[in-house]
Z-matrix of the N, CA and C atoms (Angstrom, degrees):
N
C 1 1.440
C 2 1.546 1 107.68
N 3 1.315 2 118.26 1 129.74
C 4 1.441 3 121.08 2 178.82
C 5 1.507 4 111.88 3 -89.24
N 6 1.285 5 116.49 4 147.05
C 7 1.460 6 121.84 5 178.95
C 8 1.524 7 107.86 6 -97.48
N 9 1.347 8 112.96 7 131.03
C 10 1.474 9 118.51 8 -177.66
C 11 1.549 10 108.20 9 -71.58
N 12 1.316 11 115.11 10 142.96
C 13 1.466 12 118.52 11 172.74
C 14 1.534 13 109.47 12 -67.95
N 15 1.305 14 118.60 13 129.21
C 16 1.440 15 121.78 14 179.22
C 17 1.513 16 110.85 15 -96.75
N 18 1.332 17 117.70 16 150.38
C 19 1.448 18 121.54 17 177.45
C 20 1.528 19 106.26 18 -136.72
N 21 1.296 20 117.54 19 136.43
C 22 1.498 21 122.25 20 178.14
C 23 1.500 22 108.46 21 -77.39
N 24 1.353 23 112.85 22 146.03
C 25 1.467 24 120.60 23 173.83
C 26 1.526 25 106.93 24 -149.76
N 27 1.332 26 114.14 25 171.38
C 28 1.465 27 117.28 26 179.53
C 29 1.515 28 107.11 27 -113.27
N 30 1.349 29 114.72 28 133.89
C 31 1.475 30 120.57 29 -179.25
C 32 1.522 31 107.28 30 -126.31
N 33 1.305 32 118.07 31 150.52
C 34 1.439 33 122.27 32 175.34
C 35 1.521 34 108.32 33 -116.60
N 36 1.370 35 114.77 34 124.86
C 37 1.472 36 119.87 35 -179.56
C 38 1.537 37 109.29 36 -117.55
N 39 1.317 38 115.26 37 161.77
C 40 1.429 39 122.32 38 169.22
C 41 1.559 40 107.74 39 -59.36
N 42 1.314 41 118.76 40 125.63
C 43 1.453 42 123.94 41 -174.92
C 44 1.521 43 111.50 42 -56.49
N 45 1.278 44 120.10 43 -44.97
C 46 1.452 45 122.65 44 -178.14
C 47 1.494 46 112.78 45 -64.84
N 48 1.333 47 114.25 46 -40.98
C 49 1.461 48 120.25 47 179.52
C 50 1.526 49 110.44 48 -67.05
N 51 1.327 50 116.98 49 -42.98
C 52 1.435 51 122.13 50 178.18
C 53 1.541 52 111.13 51 -61.91
N 54 1.342 53 115.50 52 -43.92
C 55 1.493 54 118.56 53 178.23
C 56 1.484 55 111.53 54 -63.74
N 57 1.340 56 119.59 55 -39.71
C 58 1.445 57 122.18 56 179.32
C 59 1.533 58 109.82 57 -66.50
N 60 1.362 59 116.28 58 -40.29
C 61 1.466 60 118.45 59 179.31
C 62 1.555 61 110.99 60 -60.55
N 63 1.299 62 115.65 61 -42.63
C 64 1.454 63 120.34 62 178.16
C 65 1.559 64 109.91 63 -64.40
N 66 1.303 65 115.87 64 -44.18
C 67 1.483 66 122.13 65 178.84
C 68 1.561 67 111.02 66 -54.94
N 69 1.333 68 115.66 67 -40.11
C 70 1.433 69 121.36 68 -175.61
C 71 1.526 70 113.75 69 -94.65
N 72 1.356 71 116.11 70 3.71
C 73 1.453 72 119.79 71 178.37
C 74 1.496 73 115.09 72 73.83
N 75 1.299 74 116.76 73 22.93
C 76 1.459 75 121.92 74 -179.89
C 77 1.550 76 107.93 75 -73.61
N 78 1.307 77 116.07 76 127.75
C 79 1.445 78 121.92 77 175.76
C 80 1.531 79 109.72 78 -77.50
N 81 1.323 80 114.83 79 93.15
C 82 1.453 81 120.04 80 -174.86
C 83 1.524 82 113.92 81 -60.42
N 84 1.333 83 117.36 82 -37.40
C 85 1.432 84 119.35 83 176.98
C 86 1.533 85 113.70 84 -63.97
N 87 1.332 86 114.98 85 -41.00
C 88 1.470 87 119.41 86 179.20
C 89 1.494 88 110.29 87 -67.61
N 90 1.338 89 118.11 88 -40.50
C 91 1.463 90 121.61 89 179.60
C 92 1.521 91 110.68 90 -64.81
N 93 1.363 92 115.43 91 -44.51
C 94 1.478 93 120.12 92 179.64
C 95 1.533 94 109.67 93 -64.42
N 96 1.340 95 116.78 94 -40.50
C 97 1.444 96 119.97 95 -177.74
C 98 1.532 97 110.01 96 -64.22
N 99 1.338 98 117.27 97 -43.34
C 100 1.448 99 120.57 98 -179.12
C 101 1.534 100 111.02 99 -67.74
N 102 1.367 101 116.68 100 -40.24
C 103 1.492 102 120.14 101 178.38
C 104 1.542 103 108.76 102 -63.59
N 105 1.307 104 117.98 103 -39.90
C 106 1.462 105 121.39 104 -179.48
C 107 1.560 106 109.33 105 -67.31
N 108 1.308 107 116.46 106 -39.57
C 109 1.453 108 121.21 107 178.60
C 110 1.542 109 110.04 108 -60.22
N 111 1.352 110 114.70 109 -45.53
C 112 1.477 111 118.68 110 -179.94
C 113 1.527 112 111.45 111 -68.06
N 114 1.352 113 118.36 112 -37.09
C 115 1.449 114 119.87 113 178.79
C 116 1.541 115 110.52 114 -65.89
N 117 1.331 116 117.38 115 -37.59
C 118 1.457 117 119.73 116 178.22
C 119 1.530 118 109.98 117 -67.55
N 120 1.324 119 117.45 118 -41.22
C 121 1.473 120 119.91 119 179.10
C 122 1.557 121 109.10 120 -62.55
N 123 1.305 122 117.41 121 -41.60
C 124 1.430 123 120.47 122 -179.95
C 125 1.553 124 109.93 123 -64.23
N 126 1.285 125 116.50 124 -44.47
C 127 1.470 126 121.53 125 -179.06
C 128 1.553 127 109.91 126 -63.70
N 129 1.363 128 115.32 127 -41.54
C 130 1.459 129 120.53 128 -178.60
C 131 1.555 130 107.71 129 -65.96
N 132 1.333 131 119.14 130 -40.03
C 133 1.476 132 120.45 131 178.77
C 134 1.512 133 109.34 132 -66.25
N 135 1.299 134 117.46 133 -44.03
C 136 1.478 135 120.67 134 179.75
C 137 1.507 136 111.25 135 -59.65
N 138 1.280 137 117.67 136 -44.61
C 139 1.509 138 122.17 137 -179.60
C 140 1.539 139 107.99 138 -62.96
N 141 1.324 140 116.97 139 -44.59
C 142 1.492 141 121.75 140 -178.53
C 143 1.528 142 108.87 141 -62.11
N 144 1.334 143 116.73 142 -44.24
C 145 1.453 144 120.35 143 178.96
C 146 1.533 145 111.60 144 -60.46
N 147 1.363 146 115.75 145 -45.49
C 148 1.432 147 119.99 146 178.75
C 149 1.527 148 111.86 147 -61.92
N 150 1.323 149 115.89 148 -43.02
C 151 1.497 150 119.83 149 -178.49
C 152 1.523 151 110.95 150 -66.03
N 153 1.273 152 118.18 151 -24.42
C 154 1.467 153 121.48 152 -175.49
C 155 1.514 154 114.71 153 -108.34
N 156 1.343 155 118.20 154 11.20
C 157 1.446 156 122.25 155 -177.68
C 158 1.548 157 110.21 156 -58.38
N 159 1.327 158 118.18 157 -43.78
C 160 1.454 159 120.23 158 -178.75
C 161 1.521 160 111.91 159 -59.32
N 162 1.341 161 116.52 160 -40.87
C 163 1.479 162 121.63 161 -179.84
C 164 1.517 163 108.61 162 -65.21
N 165 1.340 164 118.06 163 -44.85
C 166 1.437 165 120.01 164 -179.88
C 167 1.527 166 111.32 165 -63.03
N 168 1.292 167 117.24 166 -40.13
C 169 1.458 168 121.03 167 178.96
C 170 1.531 169 109.90 168 -65.70
N 171 1.339 170 117.05 169 -44.06
C 172 1.456 171 118.97 170 -178.84
C 173 1.556 172 110.15 171 -64.46
N 174 1.316 173 116.60 172 -39.10
C 175 1.480 174 119.68 173 178.34
C 176 1.495 175 110.89 174 -64.99
N 177 1.341 176 118.83 175 -43.32
C 178 1.486 177 121.32 176 178.17
C 179 1.498 178 111.11 177 -62.60
N 180 1.346 179 118.72 178 -41.58
C 181 1.417 180 121.87 179 178.10
C 182 1.557 181 112.04 180 -62.57
N 183 1.346 182 114.42 181 -42.64
C 184 1.442 183 120.38 182 178.83
C 185 1.504 184 109.87 183 -60.36
N 186 1.353 185 117.73 184 -48.95
C 187 1.487 186 120.62 185 178.94
C 188 1.518 187 111.81 186 -61.13
N 189 1.328 188 116.37 187 -38.58
C 190 1.486 189 117.43 188 178.17
C 191 1.504 190 113.31 189 -63.95
N 192 1.323 191 115.96 190 -36.01
C 193 1.463 192 121.85 191 -179.48
C 194 1.506 193 113.31 192 -82.62
N 195 1.313 194 119.81 193 -30.96
C 196 1.437 195 124.03 194 -174.23
C 197 1.523 196 117.30 195 -119.68
N 198 1.343 197 116.31 196 2.97
C 199 1.449 198 120.67 197 -172.23
C 200 1.525 199 109.82 198 61.88
N 201 1.280 200 115.97 199 170.13
C 202 1.460 201 121.27 200 -177.48
C 203 1.541 202 106.99 201 -83.23
N 204 1.323 203 117.46 202 135.14
C 205 1.472 204 119.12 203 -175.54
C 206 1.524 205 112.93 204 -66.18
N 207 1.291 206 119.85 205 -16.42
C 208 1.467 207 124.02 206 178.31
C 209 1.534 208 113.65 207 -109.70
N 210 1.337 209 115.19 208 12.57
C 211 1.493 210 118.79 209 -174.62
C 212 1.522 211 114.22 210 -56.43
N 213 1.341 212 116.00 211 -30.22
C 214 1.484 213 118.11 212 -179.56
C 215 1.490 214 114.80 213 -73.64
N 216 1.363 215 119.09 214 -12.60
C 217 1.461 216 120.98 215 178.10
C 218 1.507 217 112.55 216 -117.36
N 219 1.361 218 117.11 217 -5.52
C 220 1.462 219 120.65 218 -179.09
C 221 1.504 220 109.96 219 -80.47
N 222 1.326 221 118.07 220 144.83
C 223 1.400 222 121.12 221 -179.34
C 224 1.553 223 108.37 222 -120.81
N 225 1.335 224 113.72 223 144.06
C 226 1.514 225 119.62 224 176.89
C 227 1.498 226 108.67 225 -81.99
N 228 1.363 227 114.38 226 -178.15
C 229 1.496 228 119.21 227 -177.53
C 230 1.561 229 114.02 228 -60.10
N 231 1.303 230 116.88 229 -33.05
C 232 1.435 231 119.69 230 -177.92
C 233 1.550 232 114.36 231 -92.92
N 234 1.331 233 113.54 232 11.89
C 235 1.451 234 117.74 233 -179.87
C 236 1.510 235 114.36 234 83.07
N 237 1.325 236 115.37 235 5.96
C 238 1.416 237 121.73 236 176.82
C 239 1.535 238 109.53 237 -79.51
N 240 1.299 239 119.08 238 148.11
C 241 1.502 240 119.02 239 174.79
C 242 1.508 241 108.87 240 -59.08
N 243 1.335 242 115.47 241 141.99
C 244 1.464 243 122.13 242 -177.48
C 245 1.521 244 109.97 243 -70.92
N 246 1.315 245 116.14 244 137.30
C 247 1.486 246 121.98 245 -179.06
C 248 1.497 247 104.89 246 -128.84
N 249 1.306 248 114.64 247 133.88
C 250 1.491 249 119.46 248 174.87
C 251 1.530 250 114.30 249 -75.85
């Protein structure tokens, strides 16, 4: 397992929340790091979705006009054949 390179930064938190975190032994750095990691993942996914909107639209239009090429073997949640 590789260790991530750490970099110091300055953050500003609500004083009451920070005091409570310290009182309960919450690792503020770890929590902030995980929250930032999740925010970056969300932003990355959003950007990817926006960049690929045209492809998704084209694929949906193709399926609407031509049906799904595997529709005859696809099954729905109740085991019924998939219908567009």
